[in-house]
Every structure is written in structure tokens, then in C-alpha cells.
C-alpha positions in Angstrom: 0.0 0.0 0.0 2.8 2.4 0.9 4.7 1.9 -2.3 1.5 2.2 -4.4 0.6 5.4 -2.6 4.0 6.9 -3.2 3.6 6.3 -6.9 0.1 7.8 -6.9 1.2 10.9 -5.0 4.0 11.6 -7.5 1.7 11.2 -10.4 -1.5 12.7 -9.1 -1.5 15.5 -6.5 -5.2 15.2 -6.1 -4.9 11.9 -4.3 -2.3 13.5 -2.0 -4.8 16.2 -1.1 -7.4 13.5 -0.4 -5.0 11.7 1.9 -4.2 14.9 3.7 -7.8 15.2 4.8 -8.3 11.5 5.4 -5.3 10.6 7.6 -3.9 12.5 10.6 -0.5 14.0 9.9 0.3 14.2 13.6 1.9 10.8 13.5 5.4 9.4 14.0 4.9 6.6 11.5 5.2 6.1 7.7 2.0 6.1 5.7 1.6 2.4 6.3 1.2 3.1 10.1 3.8 0.5 11.0 7.3 1.7 10.2 8.4 4.4 12.8 10.0 7.6 11.6 13.5 7.7 13.1 14.8 10.8 11.4 13.6 13.5 9.1 15.5 15.5 6.5 14.1 18.6 4.8 15.0 20.6 1.7 13.7 23.2 -0.6 13.7 22.4 -4.3 15.9 24.8 -6.3 17.5 25.1 -9.7 21.0 24.1 -8.5 21.8 20.9 -10.3 24.7 20.1 -7.9 22.4 20.0 -4.9 19.9 17.8 -6.7 22.8 15.4 -7.7 24.1 15.3 -4.1 20.7 14.5 -2.7 20.2 11.8 -5.3 23.5 10.1 -4.5 23.2 10.6 -0.8 19.7 9.0 -0.7 20.8 6.2 -2.9 23.7 5.5 -0.5 21.3 5.6 2.5 19.2 3.0 0.9 22.3 0.9 0.2 23.1 1.2 4.0 19.7 -0.4 4.7 17.6 2.7 5.6 14.1 3.0 4.3 12.9 6.3 2.9 9.6 8.0 2.3 9.1 11.4 0.7 6.5 14.0 1.5 5.9 16.1 -1.5 6.2 19.9 -1.2 2.5 20.2 -2.0 1.8 18.6 1.3 3.9 21.1 3.3 2.5 24.3 4.8 4.7 26.7 2.7 4.3 24.6 -0.5 8.1 24.7 -1.0 9.6 22.2 1.5 10.1 18.5 0.9 10.4 16.2 3.9 12.3 12.9 3.7 11.3 10.5 6.4 13.8 7.8 7.4 13.2 4.5 9.0 15.8 2.0 10.3 14.6 -1.6 10.0 15.6 -4.2 12.6 18.5 -5.6 10.6 20.2 -2.2 10.4 19.6 -1.5 14.1 20.9 -4.8 15.1 24.0 -4.5 12.9 25.0 -1.0 14.2 24.0 -1.8 17.8 26.7 -4.5 17.5 29.2 -2.1 16.0 28.6 0.6 18.7 28.5 -2.0 21.5 25.1 -0.7 22.8 24.1 -2.3 26.0 20.7 -4.0 26.1 18.8 -6.0 28.7 19.2 -9.8 29.0 17.7 -10.4 32.5 15.7 -8.5 35.1 17.9 -7.2 37.9 17.3 -9.4 40.9 19.7 -7.6 43.3 17.5 -6.1 46.1 17.5 -2.3 46.4 18.3 -1.3 50.0 18.2 2.5 49.9 15.6 3.4 52.5 15.8 7.1 53.4 15.2 8.0 57.1 11.9 9.8 57.7 11.2 9.5 53.9 7.6 10.5 54.5 8.8 14.0 54.9 9.8 14.1 51.2 6.5 12.7 49.9 5.4 16.2 48.6 8.6 16.3 46.5 8.1 12.9 44.9 6.8 12.2 41.4 4.7 9.1 40.4 6.7 5.9 40.1 5.9 5.4 36.5 7.5 8.8 35.7 10.6 8.3 37.9 11.2 4.7 36.7 9.7 4.3 33.2 11.5 1.0 32.7 12.3 -2.0 35.0 15.9 -2.4 36.1 17.8 -4.9 34.0 21.1 -6.6 33.8 22.6 -5.4 30.5 25.3 -6.5 28.1 26.7 -5.3 24.8 24.5 -6.3 22.0 25.6 -9.2 19.8 23.8 -9.7 16.5 24.6 -13.4 16.6 22.9 -13.9 20.0 19.4 -12.6 19.5 17.9 -15.3 21.7 20.2 -14.3 24.6 18.6 -10.9 25.0 15.0 -10.0 26.2 13.6 -9.3 22.8 9.8 -9.3 23.0 9.1 -6.9 20.2 11.8 -6.0 17.7 10.1 -2.7 16.9 10.2 -1.4 20.5 13.4 -3.3 21.7 15.6 -0.3 21.0 14.3 3.0 22.7 13.7 5.9 20.3 16.8 7.7 21.6 19.0 4.7 20.6 17.3 4.5 17.2 17.9 8.1 16.3 21.5 7.8 17.6 22.1 4.9 15.3 20.5 6.6 12.3 22.6 9.8 12.9 25.7 7.6 13.1 24.9 6.3 9.6 23.9 9.7 8.2 27.2 11.3 9.5 29.3 8.8 7.6 27.2 8.2 4.5 28.9 9.5 1.3 27.2 11.6 -1.4 29.5 10.7 -4.3 29.7 7.7 -6.7 31.5 4.6 -5.7 34.1 5.0 -8.4 35.1 8.5 -7.1 37.2 8.2 -3.9 36.6 11.7 -2.5 36.4 11.3 1.3 35.5 14.9 1.8 32.1 14.2 0.3 30.3 12.5 3.1 28.1 13.2 6.1 24.9 15.0 6.8 26.8 17.9 8.5 28.5 18.9 5.2 25.2 18.7 3.3 23.6 21.0 5.9 26.5 23.4 5.6 26.3 23.7 1.9 22.5 24.0 1.8 21.7 20.7 0.2 19.4 20.0 3.1 17.9 22.7 5.3 17.5 20.6 8.5 18.0 17.1 9.9 16.3 16.0 13.2 14.6 13.2 15.0 10.9 13.6 15.8 9.3 14.4 19.1 6.8 11.7 19.9 3.7 14.0 20.4 2.6 17.5 21.1 3.9 18.6 24.5 0.5 19.7 25.9 -1.6 16.6 25.0 -1.0 12.9 24.7 -0.8 11.3 21.2 -4.0 9.6 20.0 -1.9 6.7 18.7 -2.0 4.0 21.4 1.5 2.7 20.2 3.0 6.1 20.9 4.6 6.5 24.4 3.8 10.3 24.7 7.0 10.7 26.8 7.3 14.4 25.7 3.9 15.0 27.3 5.0 13.3 30.5 8.1 15.4 30.6 6.2 18.6 30.1 3.5 17.7 32.7 5.8 16.6 35.5 9.1 18.4 34.8 9.1 21.3 32.4 6.7 23.6 34.2 7.8 26.2 36.7 5.2 25.3 39.3 6.9 22.0 39.6 10.1 23.6 40.9 9.9 21.9 44.2 9.5 18.4 42.7 12.4 16.0 42.0 13.5 15.6 38.4 12.5 12.5 36.4 16.1 11.8 35.4 15.5 8.3 34.1 12.7 9.6 31.8 15.0 12.5 30.6 17.7 10.0 29.9 15.4 7.6 28.0 14.0 10.5 25.9 17.0 12.7 25.3 19.9 10.4 26.0 22.6 10.1 28.7 24.4 13.3 27.8 21.5 15.6 28.5 20.4 13.4 31.4 23.9 13.9 33.1 23.6 17.7 32.6 20.3 17.9 34.4 21.5 15.5 37.1 24.5 17.8 37.7 22.4 21.0 37.6 19.9 19.6 40.1 22.6 18.4 42.5 24.4 21.7 42.3 21.2 23.5 43.1 20.5 21.2 46.1 24.0 21.9 47.5 23.6 25.7 46.9 20.8 25.6 49.5 23.2 24.9 52.3 25.6 27.6 51.2 22.7 30.1 50.7 21.5 29.5 54.3 24.9 30.1 55.8 25.5 33.1 53.6 22.1 34.6 54.6 23.0 34.1 58.3 26.3 35.9 57.8 24.4 38.8 56.1 21.9 39.0 59.0 24.8 39.0 61.4 26.2 42.1 59.6 22.8 43.9 59.8 22.3 43.0 63.5 25.8 44.1 64.6 25.9 47.4 62.8 24.9 49.4 65.8 27.5 47.7 68.0 30.5 48.6 65.8 32.6 51.4 67.2 34.4 52.5 64.1 31.2 53.1 62.1 29.8 55.2 65.0 33.1 57.2 65.0 32.8 57.9 61.3 29.2 59.0 61.4 29.7 61.0 64.6 29.8 64.7 63.7 32.2 65.4 66.6 34.7 62.7 65.3 34.1 62.0 61.6 32.6 65.4 61.1 35.9 67.1 62.3 38.3 65.0 60.2 39.2 66.7 56.9 40.2 64.3 54.2 42.6 65.0 51.3 41.2 65.3 47.7 40.6 62.0 45.9 41.6 63.3 42.5 43.7 66.1 41.0 42.2 69.6 40.3 38.5 68.7 40.2 38.2 67.1 43.7 38.1 69.2 46.8 38.6 68.5 50.5 35.9 66.6 52.2 34.8 65.4 55.6 35.0 61.8 56.7 31.4 61.6 58.0 30.2 62.1 54.4 31.0 58.4 54.0 28.6 57.3 56.7 26.2 55.5 54.3 29.0 53.7 52.4 30.6 52.6 55.7 27.2 51.1 56.8 26.9 49.3 53.4 30.4 48.0 53.7 29.9 46.6 57.2 27.0 44.4 56.0 29.7 42.3 54.2 32.9 43.3 55.9 32.5 41.8 59.4 33.8 38.9 61.5 31.4 36.5 59.8 33.2 37.1 56.5 36.2 35.1 57.6 34.0 32.2 58.8 32.0 32.2 55.5 35.2 32.2 53.4 36.4 29.1 55.3 33.0 27.5 55.1 32.8 27.9 51.3 36.3 26.4 50.9 35.0 23.2 52.7 31.5 23.4 51.0 33.0 23.3 47.5 35.0 20.2 48.4 31.9 18.5 49.7 30.0 19.4 46.6 32.6 18.0 44.3 33.1 14.8 46.3 29.4 14.0 46.7 28.9 14.7 43.0 31.5 12.1 42.2 29.5 9.6 44.2 26.2 10.7 42.5 27.9 10.4 39.1 29.2 6.9 39.9 25.7 5.8 40.9 24.2 7.3 37.7 27.0 5.6 35.7 25.9 2.2 37.1 22.2 2.8 36.7 22.5 4.1 33.1 25.1 1.4 31.9 27.9 3.9 31.6 30.5 2.1 33.7 32.7 0.9 30.7 31.7 3.7 28.4 34.9 5.7 28.3 36.9 3.0 26.5 34.1 2.4 24.0 33.9 6.2 23.3 37.6 6.5 22.6 37.7 3.4 20.4 34.5 3.8 18.4 33.4 7.4 18.2 35.9 8.9 15.7 34.6 12.2 14.3 33.7 11.9 10.6 35.6 15.2 10.0 38.8 13.6 11.4 38.3 10.5 9.2 37.8 12.6 6.0 40.6 15.2 6.6 43.3 12.7 7.6 44.9 11.7 4.4 47.7 9.7 6.1 47.3 6.2 7.7 49.4 4.1 10.0 49.3 0.8 11.7 47.6 0.7 15.1 49.9 -1.4 17.4 46.9 -2.6 19.5 44.4 -3.5 16.8 46.9 -4.2 14.0 44.7 -2.3 11.7 45.4 0.8 9.5 43.9 4.0 11.1 43.9 7.6 10.0 46.3 10.0 11.8 47.5 13.6 11.6 51.3 14.2 11.0 53.0 15.8 14.0 54.2 18.8 12.0 50.7 19.7 10.8 49.3 19.2 14.3 51.9 21.5 15.9 51.4 24.2 13.3 47.6 24.1 14.0 48.1 24.2 17.7 50.5 27.2 17.5 48.0 29.1 15.4 45.2 28.2 17.8 47.3 29.3 20.9 48.2 32.6 19.2 44.6 33.3 18.5 43.5 32.7 22.1 46.3 34.9 23.4 45.3 37.7 21.0 41.7 37.7 22.3 42.8 37.5 25.9 45.0 40.6 25.2 42.0 42.3 23.8 40.1 41.7 27.0 42.9 43.2 29.1 43.0 46.2 26.8 39.3 46.7 27.3 39.7 46.5 31.1 42.4 49.2 30.9 40.0 51.3 28.9 37.3 50.9 31.6 39.9 51.9 34.2 40.7 55.0 32.3 37.0 55.7 32.1 36.7 55.3 35.9 39.5 57.8 36.4 38.3 60.4 33.9 34.6 60.2 34.9 35.2 60.2 38.6 37.0 63.6 38.4 34.1 65.0 36.3 31.4 63.6 38.6 33.3 64.9 41.7 33.2 68.4 40.2 29.6 68.2 39.2 28.3 66.6 42.4 30.4 68.7 44.9 27.2 70.6 46.0 25.3 67.3 46.3 22.6 68.0 43.7 21.5 64.3 44.0 20.2 65.0 47.5 17.1 66.3 45.8 16.2 62.8 44.7 13.9 60.9 47.0 15.0 57.7 48.7 18.3 57.2 46.9 19.6 60.7 46.5 21.6 60.7 49.7 23.2 57.4 48.8 24.6 58.5 45.4 28.3 59.6 45.6 30.8 60.2 42.8 32.5 56.9 43.8 29.2 54.9 43.6 28.1 56.5 40.4 31.5 55.8 38.8 31.5 52.3 40.0 28.0 51.4 38.8 28.4 53.0 35.4 31.8 51.4 34.8 30.4 48.0 35.9 27.6 48.4 33.4 29.9 49.4 30.6 32.2 46.5 31.5 29.2 44.1 31.3 28.3 45.3 27.8 31.9 44.8 26.7 31.9 41.3 28.2 28.8 40.3 26.3 30.1 41.8 23.0 33.4 40.0 23.3 31.7 36.8 24.2 29.5 37.0 21.1 32.6 37.5 18.8 34.9 35.0 20.5 32.4 32.1 20.4 32.7 32.0 16.6 36.5 32.2 16.8 36.8 29.4 19.3 34.6 27.1 17.2 36.7 27.9 14.1 40.1 27.3 15.7 38.8 24.1 17.3 37.6 22.8 13.9 40.9 23.8 12.5 42.7 21.5 15.0 40.7 18.5 13.7 40.3 16.6 17.1 40.1 12.8 16.8 37.1 12.0 18.9 33.9 13.8 20.0 35.2 13.8 23.6 38.5 15.4 22.5 36.7 18.0 20.5 34.5 19.0 23.4 37.4 19.1 25.8 39.5 21.4 23.5 36.6 23.7 22.9 35.8 23.7 26.6 39.3 24.8 27.6 39.4 27.6 25.0 36.0 29.0 25.9 36.5 28.8 29.6 40.0 30.3 29.5 38.6 33.3 27.6 35.4 33.5 29.7 37.5 33.4 32.9 39.5 36.4 31.9 36.5 38.2 30.4 34.2 37.8 33.4 36.6 37.9 36.3 39.3 40.3 35.2 37.3 43.4 36.4 36.6 41.7 39.7 40.3 40.9 40.1 41.2 44.5 39.4 38.8 45.8 42.1 39.8 43.2 44.6 43.6 43.1 44.3 44.8 46.2 42.4 42.4 49.2 42.9 43.6 51.4 45.8 46.8 49.4 46.4 49.2 51.6 44.4 48.0 55.2 44.8 50.9 56.6 46.7 50.2 59.5 49.1 49.3 63.2 48.7 52.8 64.4 48.1 53.8 61.6 45.8 50.8 60.1 43.9 51.2 57.3 41.4 49.8 57.9 37.9 48.5 55.5 35.3 51.4 54.5 32.9 53.5 57.2 34.5 52.9 59.5 31.5 49.2 60.3 31.7 47.6 62.8 34.0 45.2 60.1 35.3 45.9 59.4 38.9 45.6 55.8 40.0 42.2 55.1 41.4 41.5 55.1 45.1 38.9 52.9 46.8 35.6 54.1 48.0 35.9 55.8 51.4 34.0 52.8 52.8 36.6 50.5 51.4 37.2 48.5 48.2 35.1 45.6 49.4 31.8 47.4 48.8 33.0 48.2 45.3 33.9 44.6 44.7 30.4 43.7 45.9 28.8 46.2 43.5 30.9 44.8 40.6 30.0 41.3 41.5 26.3 41.9 41.8 26.0 43.8 38.5 28.0 41.3 36.4 26.6 38.2 38.0 22.9 39.4 38.0 23.2 40.9 34.6 24.6 37.7 33.1 21.8 35.6 34.7 19.0 37.9 33.5 20.4 38.2 30.0 21.0 34.4 29.9 17.4 33.7 30.7 16.2 36.2 28.1 18.4 34.5 25.5 17.4 31.0 26.5 13.7 31.4 26.9 12.3 34.5 25.4 14.1 34.6 22.1 13.3 31.0 21.1 9.7 31.5 22.1 9.4 34.6 19.9 11.1 32.9 17.0 8.8 29.9 17.2 5.7 32.1 17.6 6.6 34.0 14.4 7.6 30.9 12.3 4.4 29.0 13.2 1.9 31.9 13.1 0.1 30.6 10.0 0.2 26.9 10.9 -1.4 27.4 14.3 -4.8 28.0 12.7 -4.8 24.5 11.1 -6.4 21.5 12.7 -4.1 18.8 14.1 -4.8 16.4 11.3 -3.3 18.8 8.8 -0.3 20.1 10.8 2.1 17.2 10.4 4.4 16.1 13.2 7.5 16.8 11.1 6.3 20.3 10.2 5.6 21.0 13.8 9.1 20.1 14.7 10.5 21.8 11.7 9.0 25.1 12.9 10.9 24.7 16.3 14.4 26.0 16.9 17.4 23.7 16.2 19.2 22.5 19.3 22.8 22.9 18.1 25.7 20.6 19.0 26.9 23.4 21.3 23.6 23.9 23.1 24.6 21.8 26.1 28.1 23.3 26.1 26.7 26.8 26.7 24.5 25.6 29.5 27.5 24.1 31.3 29.6 27.2 30.6 26.9 29.5 32.1 26.7 27.4 35.3 30.5 27.1 35.7 31.0 30.8 35.3 28.3 31.3 38.0 30.1 28.7 40.2 33.3 30.9 39.8 31.4 33.9 41.0 30.0 32.2 44.2 33.4 30.7 45.1 36.2 33.0 43.9 34.7 36.2 45.4 32.2 34.9 47.9 34.1 36.6 50.8 32.9 40.0 49.5 29.3 39.0 49.0 27.8 36.3 51.2 24.5 36.6 49.4 25.9 35.3 46.1 24.9 31.7 46.8 21.4 32.8 47.6 21.1 34.7 44.2 22.6 31.7 42.5 20.1 29.4 44.2 17.1 31.5 43.1 18.5 31.7 39.6 19.1 27.9 39.4 15.6 27.0 40.7 14.4 28.9 37.7 17.2 27.7 35.4 16.3 24.0 35.8 12.7 24.6 34.8 13.6 27.1 32.0 16.1 24.6 30.5 13.5 21.8 30.8 10.8 24.0 29.3 12.7 25.2 26.3 14.1 21.7 25.6 10.7 20.2 25.7 8.6 22.9 24.0 10.8 25.2 22.0 13.5 23.1 20.4 13.6 20.2 18.1 14.4 16.9 19.7 18.2 16.6 19.9 20.1 13.6 18.7 20.7 11.3 21.6 24.3 11.1 22.8 26.1 9.1 25.5 28.3 10.6 28.2 29.6 9.0 31.4 30.5 12.3 33.1 30.4 16.1 32.7 33.7 15.8 30.9 36.4 18.5 31.1 34.1 20.6 33.3 34.9 18.3 36.2 38.6 19.3 36.1 37.7 23.0 35.7 35.5 22.9 38.8 38.3 21.3 40.8 40.7 24.1 39.6 38.2 26.8 40.6 37.7 25.2 44.0 41.5 25.3 44.7 41.9 28.8 43.3 38.9 30.0 45.3 40.7 29.3 48.6 43.6 31.6 47.6 41.4 34.4 46.3 39.2 34.5 49.3 42.2 34.5 51.6 43.6 37.5 49.8 40.2 39.3 49.7 39.9 38.9 53.5 43.5 40.0 54.0 44.0 42.8 51.5 40.6 44.0 50.3 38.6 44.0 53.6 39.7 45.9 56.7 39.4 42.8 58.9 43.2 42.4 59.6 44.0 46.1 60.3 41.1 46.1 62.8 42.3 42.9 64.5 45.9 44.2 64.7 44.7 47.5 66.3 42.4 45.6 68.7 45.1 43.4 70.0 48.3 45.4 69.7 47.6 49.2 69.3 44.5 49.9 71.3 44.8 52.7 73.9 44.8 51.9 77.5 44.9 48.5 79.1 41.5 47.2 78.0 40.8 45.7 74.6 38.8 48.3 72.7 38.2 49.6 69.1 37.8 53.2 70.2 40.2 55.4 68.3 40.6 53.0 65.4 39.4 55.5 62.8 41.9 58.1 63.9 44.7 55.5 64.1 44.0 54.3 60.5 44.4 57.7 58.9 47.7 59.4 58.3 48.3 63.2 58.4 49.6 65.3 55.5 50.4 69.0 55.4 48.2 70.8 52.9 50.9 73.3 51.9 53.1 70.4 50.7 50.5 69.3 48.1 51.9 69.9 44.6 50.3 72.4 42.3 49.3 69.6 39.9 47.2 68.0 42.6 45.8 71.2 44.3 42.0 71.7 43.8 41.0 74.4 41.4 39.5 77.5 42.7 35.8 76.9 43.5 36.2 73.1 43.9 36.5 73.2 47.7 33.4 73.2 49.8 32.2 76.4 51.5 33.3 75.3 55.0 36.9 74.9 53.9 39.2 77.7 55.2 42.8 77.2 54.2 44.1 79.5 56.9 42.5 77.5 59.6 42.7 73.9 58.2 46.4 73.2 57.5 46.4 69.3 57.4 44.3 66.7 55.8 44.0 62.9 56.4 44.4 59.9 54.0 44.0 56.1 54.4 47.5 54.8 55.1 50.0 54.1 57.9 52.7 56.8 57.4 54.6 59.1 59.8 53.2 62.6 60.1 55.0 65.8 58.8 57.9 66.9 60.9 58.9 63.3 61.9 62.4 62.2 61.1 60.9 59.5 58.8 58.3 61.8 57.4 55.7 60.1 55.2 57.5 56.7 55.3 55.6 53.7 56.5 55.2 53.2 60.2 56.0 50.0 62.1 52.2 49.4 62.4 52.1 49.1 58.6 54.6 46.3 58.6 52.9 44.6 61.5 49.6 44.7 59.6 51.4 43.4 56.4 52.9 40.5 58.4 49.6 39.7 59.9 48.0 39.7 56.4 50.6 37.3 55.1 50.3 35.1 58.2 46.5 35.0 57.9 46.8 34.0 54.2 49.2 31.2 55.0 47.2 29.9 58.0 43.8 30.1 56.2 45.1 28.4 53.1 46.8 25.6 55.0 43.8 25.0 57.3 41.3 24.9 54.4 43.5 22.8 52.2 44.1 20.3 55.0 40.4 20.0 55.6 39.7 19.7 51.9 42.2 16.9 51.3 41.0 15.1 54.5 37.4 15.3 53.4 38.3 14.2 49.8 40.3 11.2 51.3 37.5 10.4 53.7 34.7 10.3 51.1 35.2 7.5 48.5 34.4 8.5 44.9 32.2 5.4 44.4 29.7 4.3 47.0 30.4 0.8 48.4 27.0 -0.6 47.4 27.6 0.6 43.8 31.0 -1.1 43.7 29.4 -4.3 45.0 26.6 -4.1 42.4 29.0 -3.5 39.5 31.1 -6.5 40.5 27.9 -8.6 41.0 26.6 -7.6 37.6 29.9 -8.4 35.8 30.0 -11.8 37.4 26.4 -12.6 36.5 27.0 -11.4 32.9 29.9 -13.8 32.5 28.0 -16.6 34.1 24.9 -16.2 31.9 27.0 -15.8 28.8 28.9 -19.0 29.7 25.7 -20.9 30.3 24.2 -19.6 27.1 27.2 -20.7 25.1 27.2 -24.2 26.7 23.5 -24.6 26.1 23.8 -23.5 22.5 26.7 -25.9 22.0 24.7 -28.8 23.5 21.8 -28.1 21.1 24.2 -28.1 18.2 25.8 -31.4 19.2 22.4 -33.0 19.8 21.2 -31.8 16.4 24.3 -33.2 14.7 24.1 -36.4 16.6 20.5 -36.9 15.5 21.5 -36.2 11.9 24.4 -38.8 12.1 27.1 -36.2 11.5 30.7 -36.6 12.9 31.4 -34.7 16.1 34.8 -33.2 16.7 36.4 -35.0 19.6 37.6 -31.7 21.2 34.1 -30.3 21.2 32.7 -33.5 22.6 35.3 -33.5 25.4 34.5 -29.9 26.2 30.8 -30.6 26.5 31.4 -33.7 28.5 33.5 -31.7 30.9 30.8 -29.0 31.2 28.1 -31.7 31.9 30.3 -33.5 34.4 30.9 -30.2 36.2 27.2 -29.5 36.4 26.5 -33.0 37.8 29.2 -32.6 40.5 27.7 -29.2 41.4 
């Protein structure tokens, strides 16, 4: 019937129109209703003879590979231009390639009892999903498929034995290696669906979703797994529910399943960090009224009588210390005793997160049959691009077969060009940061001149909080964020190009190379401004008589910290970049795909379901690119860096990340289920190179937080004063503000730094006020060591270095002890893996013996001669069984 209908459709379009109204097009089967559509290719007919010839040869070669094709004429499509080629892989093809790819399939129901009872599990009942959603398939013992042992495996129905994700993975494997040239022309470049998509021969290639996401399929043979995912997983109001990871893995494959497992686990662990960070913030709010130094700054008789030196040349006048009362209060919220505790806590938290994730990953690896996947991946999954571009071949010493390889000289040249490109772009980031610093210096002077009479006080609520320092910091952070996003957009294309140029051998190697390039760039791009504020700003400014200037040749004086300290500026920078990135990321991930899909399907939405075919519905969705998951990981790892590298400056960062990730899980699930075509399933046993990157960030975060507490916050100077320089015999912080400020004689300020006429406030009288104060520990004028560092400065520096060494050693010792204490693989998983391997060997052995007995009995009945060696083997096996 199917072949007759094909002929009639091509010769008579009227019959095609009749079929369009008689049969529902929202189906995942060929017209015969039996053969399942495993993949769809689309193209638009044009006058290019080369494209037509390529399609003709490619489709002929697909049929030679055993695939079955069915064409939907353009008259059947919504736009009247697009052809859809439906592809079905019969059992013989699936069995052959399952053997080649060593796909694991069930041979026996798992009979090992599951002993994982959770204490007070009833408390988590509201978080649970129905069992048929959490465990869509029974638990089986599995073994690599062997096409010669069909009766060994649990094959009840050949059409449903391989899940749909496995079917589309096998078909894509064939499509990516199928040539589109004639057999007599040995051009290895002309192969693979990827090249045909790039040159416009086909417009798209994708597997089908099994139904519409908001309603079950009317076909009783269709699983409607997409509907289940949307109902139980991809809606925001399900944010408190557990994720159906087994169903995600079954529908999308292990690679996407591992990502959502990691994202969910990361979000769970963020809860504990967010709670502790919130407690530290509350502690800062509660203790504000008890801090002596903030009271002294805000006191009009203490801070109101201290005249501070100008913060910039010419355009900045003298000012009083109590004008920084608000910024001092803001700084205390984050710069308090709890900061040290939280920095140490986060160093231990990140170790617990990584170690427990290894255990979770090991359990998933066992449950999803990924225990031995790494070796299979390296051996079997060569990239088609590598096979086509490698013209040289050599003998593999292990397999004793000829294999493609790249000459060392060519590989080195490509790596050098790649490294030079990455260095160039990193230099571009550094240049942009220097530009932002120059903007800070120039704009601060201008704002200080404009805002000297405090015109912003007229603004309600926030007017009194706006200072030249704050305005400069906020605008510079926003400009820096825009530059970051622009450079990201440009560099992504460059990173993909240079990785393609290197021609990695396997898919894993390709992803790892791209991951390293992208993260190295993103690390410098996102974190460089935070590193500048944390470790460089305000550290090399000199003193009023001898200021340090940018590049030593410009008139831009090195930037000083906010009067409340550099920590509050680091917090501002962190909040703007981190929050801005998360908001922009959600807009890109959710809003833009939705708008594109809404626009592309605006006409088709008015058609009834029977006329809007399943392949056209998916064709109107956005394509989930091969880098889609890569960008999701990158986004989360960059966020992980923000909440670990600089968390000492902003304890609320884990809370912001937690709220974002609760939304992120459901947004990612929603867009994948409703806005994107079904991705080709892929296997992965771990999160790949991201695991090593997370470990490096974890180690580096201990160092950065120790330096932030020591050099960016005022914690150490306060402690040194409290224990060594306090007045009287009792431990007290009274007098700390006066002690932390040095004195400078105004008459000694150079003419280049003296404020212009009119820049000084009305209360300043030069004949009465002869000295000003600045943040540093230097001897006063008239001292024999005038303006050189005091002994207290060196004591504080020694205390800072001691604190860094002690904190790093304490945290690293605890980290390594925790890592040693927690095994990477749970003991029950190790036992189950060993048990399964033993049972697989035993069942295979018994299967071979039984098969051999049947052959011998059959030959004996037929009177054929039996080889003595075989007879002896069987006799030995039977005797062993009898003895047992």
C-alpha cells in the first residue's frame, strides 16, 4: 500500500490532497502506520543541479546502507516549498549497528535487592513524582548487543526493543558517515549530513518528538513521553519536585540526562551555602549598631571634624569623613567577622560538593550502563571530520589495523596558530579592562566636580546614597558588562573555528578542546574586572605628596577605593556582572526561542491537528545545536566561579545563584521540551572537562578568598589594632578610625594636585585647616621618617601574610582530608557493579554451553561426525554441572 501510494502521490497530486484530509498527519509513522520515523531531512527544491545530484547520490547510499525512505511532496507542506524525507531504520540495520557501537541492552531483570531506605522518607513525599514517571522501565542486567545472539537478550518486540533515543543515535551515526559521491570516485570529503547541511543541500535534519507537549498522542502505540516530561518536569510550578532523570535519559539520551542531574545536584548543594551566607548577612545587619568604628565615622564630633585629602587632581576638593557614613554602613554588611567564617566554610563546601557529585555520578553511571563507556567512546566514536581530513594512515599497534592520523608537523602548526589566536583575544580583554579603568579615572573627576554641591540629595530615597564613587563604580560596571557580552559573542565563533581547524580525533577530545578555549577566555573576560577591584584598585595610589599615575605618563591618577573600602565596590561589581549575566542568559534561553517559534508557526497554528504534520511542527521549532549543552555548562560554571572565587565579598551570592538555578532547571527543561527540536541522543559518562575545571576553581577560590579577607577588607587592620595598638589596658576599638588615617600638610601638596578655585566646599578655610588625612599608615609631617611607612604598617602586612598562609593551610588540609574520607564510588555501587559483571559472565557462559549442546544433539541426530575436542568440552561441562 505504501509503495502504491508513493507512486500515486508523485503522479497525481489530487490523491495527495485527499490523503491529507483522510489521515492524521500528527503521526510518528510512515503512511503504512507500521514503520516508525526515526529521522527527518528537509530541503527546498531549487535550480541548483549540484544540490539535486548530491541529494540523489546521498539518498541512494542511504538505501544501500539499509535505511528505508519516504518522501512528503512539497504540495503537502505548509509553505508549498519544503520537501520532507522520512527515514526508518529496520531491525536488521539497528541490530548491525548496535553490535558495532556496543550498545548495552537488557538480558535479565535485575534481581539484586535495592536497600536504599531514606530515614523519615515520608517528609519528602510532597517532593516525589509518580513511580511510572521516575522509573519508566524496569531495572535490567545489560550486556553489549551481539547480533549473533538474538535469543540471549530479552527481545519481546523488535520494533520497540531499542528505545527511540537509541534508534535516532544509530541513524545519525549512519547519516554522518554516508557519502554523497559515486563509488568510483574516492573523495572522502564528500560524506556526512553535516557537510550537506552546511552547503545548503538539506535545510535541516532532526529526529521527531513523539507527540505534542501539551496533549497525549492519539496513537496507542506512541509513548507520549514528551507530554509526561512537560507535565511533570518542564513547568515552573513543579520547581519543588524532584526531576524524572530516568525519563529524561530515556527520551533525550545520557548526555542531556547527566547535565540535568548535575544541575539539580548543584542547586541542592547551593541551598546549604545560601542558608549560611544569609545568616552571615543577617549578622552584619544585626551588629551594625555595635561597631565602634562606624559610629566614630558617622559622629559629627569625630568623623565630622576629620578633613580628608582630595581623591583626584584639580577637580576634587577637600571633604569630611562623615560624608562616607552611608557607604561605611553598606560595607559593614559584608565586611565583618562572619566574612572570615563564611570564606572558610565555602572552601569546605566546595570540596563536599565535588566529592558528593563524584558519588552521585558513579551511581548514575551504574544505573545508566555507563561504567565501561569511556573506553568504548575512545575506540569507536571517531569524528567523521577527522576521518575525512586525515589523508595519512598508519598501523595501530593494538588492533593491528590501519587507522587515520595527523602528521606531527601539521598538528603542531595548527596548535601554534590556535594558541596565538587565544592569546590575542585575551590581550583584547585586558586592553578593554584598561580602557574601563581609564573611564573610571576620567569620569570620577568629572562627577566629583559636578556633584560637589550634592545635587542628588534632591532625589527621593536614593539621592543621599549617590556619591561620585558609587556613580562611577556602577556606570563602569555596566559598561564592562556590555563589553563582556560583546566580546563573548565574537569569541564564540572564533573558538569554534580554531577548534575545527585543529581537527580533534574524537567527539570527547573536540568538546574538551573547545571547553578549555572557551573557559579560559570567559575566565579572563568575566573575572578580570573583579580581580582588578579586589587586588589592584587602591593598592598603588601613593600618598598626597607623591601620587602614582597610570602608565607614569598620563595625568590620570591611580584610582583610590571608595571611602567605605574596596570591598563594597567589589560587591557592586559582582552583583552587576553576576545578576546581569543571569538575567540576560534567561532572556536569550527562553524569550528569544519562544518569539522565533511564535513567528515561524503563526500561520500553521490555525490549522487542525490532522493537517499540521508532526515533522512540520518540529521543523518550525528551533534547532538544538551541538553546542547547546556546552553553553549551559559554561553558564553554570561561570556562576560557580562567582560564588566561590569572590564569595568573601558578597555572602548573598549563593542565595542569588540558588534562586536563579531553581528557575534555570525549569527554564532549560521547558525550552528543551517545548521550543527546540528533539536533539540527537548522545552518550556521556560524566560532565567531561568541566569536572577538572570545577576542581581548579575550587582550589583557586581558597587563595582568592584568603587574599580578599587579608587585602581587600579591613578585617586584619582592625584585629591588629584591637590586640596590639588599642589605647589603655582594656581591649577596645575606640580610636581605630583616627589611628588608621595618616596626616599630610596641605601646603606640601603639589600644584598639579591642588584643587582648582571653587572646587573646595564652603566650609573649607585654608588659613584654619592646615592638614588633611588619608588612608595609610605613614609618619606625620615633621617626623624624622616623614611620610614613610610606620611600624604598624609592617605589623599589619605581616599579619595579612600570616593570615593567608594559615587560612590556606587549614582549608587545604580539611579539603584533602574530606576528599580522602569520602570515597568516589559508594560501596553498594561497587558491589553491584562486581555482581553484575559476574552474572553477565555466568549467563554468557551458560548460554554458550546450552547453545553448543543443542548443536551437538542436532548433529548427533543427523548422524554427523562430532569433533572429539568439542565433545570432550561438552562432556567436561556436563560433568561439572552434575558434580555441582
